[in-house]
C-alpha positions in Angstrom: -16.3 34.7 6.5 -13.2 32.6 6.2 -10.9 31.5 3.5 -8.1 28.9 3.1 -4.8 28.7 1.3 -2.8 25.7 0.0 0.9 25.4 0.7 3.6 23.2 -0.8 6.2 22.3 1.8 9.9 21.7 1.5 11.1 18.1 1.5 12.6 16.6 4.6 16.3 16.3 4.0 18.3 14.3 6.5 21.6 13.1 5.1 21.6 9.9 7.2 18.1 9.0 6.0 17.6 9.8 2.3 14.4 7.7 2.1 12.7 10.3 4.3 13.0 12.9 1.4 9.6 11.8 0.1 8.1 13.4 3.2 7.7 17.1 4.0 9.8 19.1 6.5 6.5 20.2 8.0 2.9 20.9 7.0 1.0 24.2 7.5 -2.7 24.9 7.4 -3.9 28.5 7.5 -7.3 30.2 7.4 -8.4 33.8 7.5 -11.5 35.0 9.2 -13.2 38.1 10.6 -13.4 37.9 14.4 -15.0 40.7 16.3 -14.7 42.9 13.2 -11.0 42.3 13.0 -9.3 40.3 10.2 -7.2 37.4 11.8 -5.3 34.4 10.5 -4.9 31.1 12.2 -2.0 28.9 11.5 -1.4 25.3 12.6 2.0 23.6 12.0 2.5 19.9 11.9 6.0 18.3 12.4 7.2 14.8 11.7 7.5 12.2 14.4 10.5 10.4 13.0 10.0 7.5 15.4 6.7 6.7 13.5 8.3 6.1 10.1 7.3 2.7 8.7 8.3 1.2 5.4 6.4 -1.9 4.2 6.7 -3.1 0.7 6.2 -0.2 -1.7 4.5 2.0 0.9 6.1 4.2 3.5 4.3 6.3 6.1 4.8 8.7 8.9 2.8 10.7 11.5 3.0 14.4 11.8 1.9 16.0 15.1 0.3 19.4 15.6 2.8 21.7 17.3 0.0 23.1 19.4 -1.2 19.7 20.7 -4.8 18.6 21.4 -4.5 15.1 19.7 -4.4 16.5 16.2 -2.2 14.8 13.7 -1.6 13.7 10.1 -0.8 10.4 8.6 1.1 10.8 5.3 1.6 7.8 3.1 3.8 7.5 0.0 3.9 4.8 -2.6 7.5 4.4 -3.6 6.6 2.7 -6.9 3.8 4.9 -8.3 4.8 8.2 -6.5 1.2 8.6 -5.2 0.5 10.2 -1.8 -2.4 9.7 0.6 -3.0 11.8 3.7 -5.4 11.6 6.6 -6.0 14.6 8.9 -7.3 14.0 12.5 -8.5 16.8 14.8 -9.1 16.0 18.4 -8.6 12.3 17.5 -11.4 12.4 14.9 -10.6 11.8 11.2 -11.8 14.9 9.3 -10.2 14.4 5.9 -8.7 11.9 3.5 -6.8 13.4 0.5 -4.8 11.9 -2.3 -2.5 13.1 -5.0 -0.5 11.7 -8.0 2.6 13.8 -7.1 4.1 16.1 -4.4 2.6 19.3 -5.6 -0.9 18.0 -6.3 -1.1 16.1 -3.0 0.0 19.0 -0.8 -2.3 21.5 -2.5 -5.3 19.1 -1.9 -4.2 18.5 1.7 -3.4 22.0 2.9 -6.3 23.8 1.0 -8.5 22.2 3.7 -7.4 25.0 6.0 -8.2 24.8 9.7 -11.0 22.7 11.2 -13.2 23.8 14.1 -11.3 22.9 17.4 -7.9 22.5 15.7 -5.2 24.1 17.9 -3.5 27.0 16.1 -1.8 30.3 16.6 -3.9 33.4 15.8 -2.4 36.6 14.4 -4.0 40.0 13.7 -3.8 40.8 10.0 -3.0 44.3 8.8 -4.7 45.5 5.6 -1.8 47.5 4.2 
């Protein structure tokens, strides 16, 4: 048994680079599962690689890397005219998802509700049922 949760991140605010504010500070994926009779959560965090920011015409994009490694990353694209977002999630170098959204909230709910994917590096924590 497992379940996923969607998260809406904070915007990336860097005073010297206001155009980066259309991107998130980080992106989190989390899933709950029962492992050996114990409820656990797994959390993967993705942080921006600012050196990958590219702006071409109306589109800007940036890569987010999994904090725990293993060639897992996100490519997040934003259309500066329409406000639309597109995101691709790669785990172990393989594209496992493509999501889109008409605005910040819709996009990040669709992206993060995917939860964790098999083989995706994450941090496990025991969950107390209090």
